[in-house]
N, C-alpha and C positions, 0 to 999 in steps of 0.2 A: 575104469577102476575108480577114478577120482571125480568123475563128472566134469563140470565146468568151473571148479573152484580155483581161486587164485591163492595157491599155497604149495608148500613142498610135500612130497609123499612121505608117509611113515615107512619104516623099514618093511613092514608087512605089505604095504601097497606097492612098494618098489619090487618086492619079490613076486607079487602077483603079476605085475606088468612084465617082468623079465620072463616069467613062465609063459605068458601069452605070446611074447615074441618067439620064444623057443618052439612052442607048439606050431605057430604060423610058419616058421622056417621048416619044420619037419613036414608040414602039409604042402610045402612047395613054394612058399614066398621067395622072391629073389633078393629081398633085402629089407631094410628098415628105413622108413621115411618120416620126416617131420614137416610140420607147417608152423614154423616158429613165429610168423607174423600173426597167426590166428589163435583165437580162443579154442581149446584151452592150451595148445602147445606153447603159446607165448609165455605162459607162466612156468615153464620147465627151465631149470638151470642147465648149464652146459654139462655139469657132472651127471645129472639125471639122464640126459640124452646119451652121454658116453656109456653109462651103465647099461642102457637098453640096446644101444647099437652093438656093443661088445658081444651080446648074445647072438645077434645075427651074423657077426663076423666069424663066430665059431663054425658056422655052416656055409661059409664062403659068400656071404651076402654083401651087397653094396649099400652105402649110406646115401640116401637121396634127400635133399632138403630144399624146401622153400625157406630161404634164410630169414633171419630175424628182421632185418631192415634193409631197404634198398635205396635209402636216401642218405642222410648225413652219416649214418653208421654202416654204410655199405661195406667198407673195408674191414671193420671190426666183425661184421657178420660173416664175411668170407673167411676170415681167420678162425672164427668159431667153428664153421663147417669143417675146415681143414683139421682143426684140433681134434674134432670128433673122429675123423678118419685116421689121423695119426695115432691117437691113444687107443682106438678100438682095432687098429690094424686092418683097415678095409678101404676099398676105393670110395671116392666121393663124387657125387653127381649134384651139381648146383642147378636148381630148376629155374627156368625162364629168367635168365640172367638179364639184368637191366640196371640203369641208374634212374631214379624216380624224381621227377619234379623239374620244372623249367630252370630253376636256379643252378642245376647241375648238368644240364644237357651239354654234351661235348666232352665229358670227362670219363667216359666208360673205358677208354684206353688204359687209364691208370689202374682200373680194377682188373683188366685182363693181364696187365703186367704183374700184378700181385698173384694172380692164379698161376702164371708162368713161373714165378719165383718159387711158389710152393711145389710145383711139378719138378723143378730143378732140384729141390731139396728132398725129393723122393716120395712125395705123396701123389698118388694117382688121382688127379682131379680133372673131371670133364664138366662142361657146362652145356645147357641147352638154350635155344633162343626161339622166340615166337616172332615171326617176320612182320609184325604190325607195330605201329606207334602207340596203339591203345591197348590197355590191359582190361581184364574183366574180373570182377570179384563182387563181394557183397557191399551193402551200404554202411555196414558197421565199421569198416576201416576208416571212415571219416571221423570217428570218435576215438578218444584216447583208450588205450587197452584196458585200463582199470574200469572204465565205464561200461564195458560190455562183458564183464565176468558174470558167470552164472546163467540161469535160465531167463526166459523172456520177462518173467515177473520181477526178477531182481534188477534187470536193466531198466524196466519201466519205472520202478520205484526210485532209481537214481535220477532219471529224467524228470520225474514229477516232484522231486524234492527241491525247493528253490535254491538252497545253498549248493547242492551238488550239480544242479542244472547250470548254475552260473559258472562253476568250475569247468564243466564240460564245454560250455560256450567259449570261455577264455582260452582253453587249450585247443579247441578246434580252430580258432582264429590264429593261434600261434603255428599250428600245423600248416595252414594256408600260406602264411607269410614265409615259413621255412621253405616251402616248395615253389614259391614265386607265382602263386595264382591270385588274381585280383578278386575272383568270385568262384562260384561252383559251376560255371559254364563248361568246365572240363569234365564234368560228371554227368553221364547220360544213363537214363533208366533203360535197361534191356527188358526186364519183366517185373511188373508190379501188380500182383493179383488183385489188391483192393480197388485199383483203378487202372484197367488196361489202356485207357486213353492216354495215359502218361508214358507208355512204352515208346521209346525213341526220342523222348524229350529230355533236355538237360534240367538239372535242378534249378538253374536260373529261370528257365522257361516255365517250369512247373510252379515256381514261387509266384510269378506274375499271374499265371492262370488261376492261382488260388486267391487272387485278389489282394496280394501284398505288394508293397513298394519294393523295387529292386535294390535292396541293401543286403550287406553281409549278414547282419543280425537276423533279418527276415528269412534269408536263405537257410541259415542254420536252424531257425525255428521250423522251417519246412522239412528239413531232414529229420529233426527230432520228432515231429508229428508223424512222419512216414515210419520212423522206427516204432512208435507206439501203435499206429494203426496196423502196420504190416506184421507186428509181433503179437498182437492180441490173441491170435489163434494158433500161434506156433513160434518159430524161431525169429526173434527180432533181428538177429545178426545175419540172416541168410537171404537177403533179396539180391537180385541180379542187376549189376551195374557195369558200365563201361567207362573207363577213365583214360584221359589223354595224359598219360604219365611220361611217355618216352619221346625222345627226339629222333627224327629220321636218321640223322648222322650217326647216332649211337647204335641204332638197329643195324645199319650197314657195317659199322666197325665190328660188331659182334659176329655178324655173318661172315666177315672176312677171316675170322680167327679159326684156324684149322681144327681146333678141338671143340668147336661149338656144334652140337647136335641140333637139327631142325626138329622142333617139337611144338605142338599146338597149344599146350596149356589149356585145352578146352575139354569140356565134358561131352557126354553123349546127350544131345539135346533133342527134344521133340521137334520134328521138322514143322516149320510154320508157326510155332508158338512163340509169341513175343517178338522182340527184335534182338536176338542174341548176337554176340560177337562173331564175325565171319570166320574166326579161327577154327571153330568147331566143324566147319565144312571145308574150308579152302586153304589151310596152311601149306600143304605140300605143293598144291597147284600154284599158289601165289609165288612161292620161291622159284618154281620152274618158269613161270610166265614173266614175273616182274624182275627178279634178281639175276636170273640166268639169261633169258631171251632179250628182255628190254634193256636192262642196265648193264648186262655183261659183268656183273660183280663177281659171279661164280662161274666156273665151267660146269657143264652139264654133269660130267663125271663126278666132280667134287660134290655137287649138290646131292646127287644120288647117294654118294658115300655117307653124307651127313644124315640121310634118311634111313639107311639100311645097315651097313656093316659097323658104323661107329656106334649107334645106339645098341646094336646087338652085342657088341663088345662091352659097352658100359654096364649092361644089365646081365651079362653072363649067359646070353643065349648063344651057345656054342655051335648050334646046328642050323643057323639061319643068318641072313644078312649078306651072304655072298652066293653067287651061282656056282655050285660045286657038286660033284657027284656025292650022293648020300645026304645032302642037306635038304631041309624042308623047302619045297618048291613054291615059295611065296613070290609070284611073278606079277608085275603090273605092266600092261602094254599101254603106251600113250604116244601121242604125236607131239614132239617137242615144239613144232611150229604152231600148234593150235591149242595146246593145253592152257587152261585159264581158270582162275578161281571164280 
């Protein structure tokens, strides 16, 4: 309805969006989801989200969210998701739960305690977890949100204007410091169509391969050049990257939490294209091989529950997720001693 603009909706636009949610629910959608870290969802206020979610609630829908922030404002973002569920009177599903950045590794237990407090207060909140230390998303998340509003041309205009470019660079450095990274070696290219030879290489490595000295300023310049080159013929915000955002201890802590669903957070990718995150292929097998068989962090039965009946309940699939007469017979046969991602 609003494109990629950074603004509030008019009353007419909000009515249009509410009508779209209602039609989708009538057509069989299971709920309403948001990506509040990403353009354009990041520009939506909490009240706007509540207004849309409330429509889905009337049809028994769940509210699922990639919450607004997973770093310094993680707890605030969890509270926002719960507020939407509480005000719209619907269950809440927080997607790929994590705490992001080296400076915060080891603190995810506090966030889980916050979720439990909300559950105790009567809001049905579940989370899901991807069993890897690395996340995958686009390269635009390295820039401040205001810098990636609008279409590719608008983003390019900001990058190419000296004053706004300097502001972008300053804020990118602040983002690095906040997360505790000395450089962009934590960021790996999964797929970059203008130069496939960069697939599988970090921004730090690409910067050197491009003939630049290994400095933060040069690495930021490399990212901005990739934004311009990759976006010239399409969406500058949508390249595929892999980021070492999480700590292993935190991944294990989330997996121990009984209300954490196992989920890939992966897309359906073309087999053999680029170097995508292994989650798109191996999530469930990794849990069974690594966290059940090798580390004995979970029992086999509990791991299977996290992949079947718990997500089925979260999204209101009442005829599957358990082996029971009359249910959909979604059955997988595997060897617990040999399964591997």
